[in-house]
N, C-alpha and C positions, 0 to 999 in steps of 0.2 A: 292646211301638213303643221305637227311636235315642230315645237323647234327645237325636242332633242334628235328633231328627222329622225322618230321609232318608225314602224308604222308596219301597215299593209298592202299595196296594192292590185285592188282586184283583176284575174288572171282566168283562164279553162286551163281547167288544171282536168286531166284525165285517169281517173281513179282505176285506171288500170288490175286486176288484178292479180301482178307482175311484182307491184308500186307498192299498192295500196302499206301494204306494211312491212316495208322499207321500215328505219327513225331516225329518218327524214320526208319522209310523208305524217308518222304519227305527231314528231314531233311542230309540223304547221300546221298541220288539227289544231295545237292542242296550245299552237300560238293565237287558230285562228279565236279554240275558245276564250281563255285569257282577257280579250281585244274587251274594249269597256269603253275609248275614246279615240275611237267612237266605233261602235257596236259592228261588227263580222260579219255582213247577214249573208250565209251560202241559199246560193239557187244550182236545184238540182233536173239537170234536165237527161229526163229518159226518152229511149228511141225502139219505137220497133227491131231484137235484135233482129229481129228474118233481113229490115233491112239496111241495118249497119253485114250482113256478115254482104249482102248484095253489094254495100257500096264499097268499099273494102276493095270486093268481086270484079268492084267494077271500077275503079281508081289501078289494081295493080292490074288487069287487065290490058286499060295503055300504057303502063308504065309499057314493061312489055315490049309491044307495038314499037311506042318510040326505042325500045335501045334496036327493034327486027330492024329499024325501016329506019336507021340513025337518022330522026328525024327529034326536035323539043317539045317534052314533054309536056304534056295539058296540064293548064294550072286548074289545082284542084277547090277554084270557085272561080265562074267565071260576075264580070257584071252587067246593072242593070241593060241590057240594049245593046249587049254585047252577045253582036246574034256566030259572029265564028263558031264565040268559044263553046256555048251550048249546041252549036252544030259538028264541033267537035265532038265533044262528049255524046253527044245521039246515037252516034254510031258505040257504042258502044254500052248501050242503056240493055240492051236486050241478049239472047245467046249467052246466059251467066247458067253456072249448070251451080246446083248443089248441093250436099253430102245433103245425106238420109237419112232411115233405118235408125239402128246407136249410133251414129257418127254425129246425127245431126236433133237428137235426143241429148245427144252426154253436152257441146257445145249451149243445148239449149240450159240441160242442165244450169251447169258453170256461171251462163248467164242470170242464172236466178238468183245464186248463192254467194257471189260480188253482192244484185244488188241486197239484198238480205246484210252478207257484212258494213255495209256503210247506211245504211239505216240505225245497224245498230250504233256503230261507229260518231255518229253525225254524237245518238239520240245518249250515249252514253256523255259526252263532255259536253255533253247539254247545249251541243253549237245547233242554235238558229236556223233550219232551213227551210225551201217549199220546196215541194217534185214539179216538177213540168212536163206534162206529154208534149215530143214532140209536133206527131200528127196533128196536136192541139195548133198549136204556138201556128203552122206551118200548110197550115187543111187540107192535110191527106191521110187518110185512115177510113179508117169506113165512121167520116162520119155524119150529118145532119145536118141541113143550112142552117136550120138554126146558132148550133155549137160554131159552126165558124163565119157567121156574118151577129153575134157578138160581140167575140172572142173576147173569148172568157176564161178562158186564163190565161194571155198578155193581162185581164187585169188581178187578177190573181196574184200574179207576180210581180209585178207596181203594190200592189199590197200590203206582202214582202216589206219589198225593195223600198215605202214610205215616201215612190215616186212617181211622177205617169201619165196621168190618168186612168181614174177604178174608180171609172161603171160608167157607162150608157157608149163604150166604144168599137168601134167595128171594121172589122178584116179588115175590109177599103182602105180608110184610116193607119191600119200598120199596113200593107201593101204599097202603101205613099210615100216610107218614110222606108220605105227597105233597097236597099244597097249593093245586093248579092241576088240574082233570080238564084233559079233552082235549073242543075243541072241534068236531070230528069225527070222527069214529066210518065213517065207509061208506073200501068199500077201492077202489081206486082206475080200477074200469073202473065202477065205480058216483056215480066223484065225475067225471069228465071225457066230458063229454058226446057227441066223438066220437077214445074210447077206442081203436078198432077201426083209422082212422087213422097215429091212434099205435102202435099195434103195429106194423101195414104195414107206416111206415117205419121202424122200431125189429132189429125180426124184419132176424138176417146179419147186423146192425151187434154192431159191439167195446159197443153202449146197451141190446145186448137185455138180460141185465141184469137192466136197474133198472127193466123191465115188471115183473121178481117178487122182489126185492127190500123 
């Protein structure tokens, strides 16, 4: 840390559309862009928006159940080996009803608009960033065994940051370092109760690829 105690600490920032254009958000990004001792490097983690929506609905259902039953809230994450926590999550990992038709298309259109806005501001401010895929980092989605075994996405991240193993890394090694366990292991067609209607909405559109990624 510098003697004057100024600087920026690493943190997680969820760039919601509702706050992305707030003056504080813009000032924060400008501070990141201006930092040079050291340079602040950004990792932009993207996740399939269908999975984001499903995750949000799972947590909402779990919270409503806790309120109705008078039980304590289920923690949002589970430590590796905490079977009780994972079992608590599993009861809400299916029977999730998605919006379909124009409502779903509107949601995905808004998501892509926000992604463009994020890219544009990073590029406008000349902020060094790397975009990585949640699905590739954590071995979900329709990716080959080679993609999962080689941990290419993790090495891409480490190369950007200039730390950690940048070649020869395997997902087996990565997973050995995980402290949190997955809270849902089901595929989208098992999780989303009306998956066929969702697929019918997206087939033939620019968003069809979200069904398999």
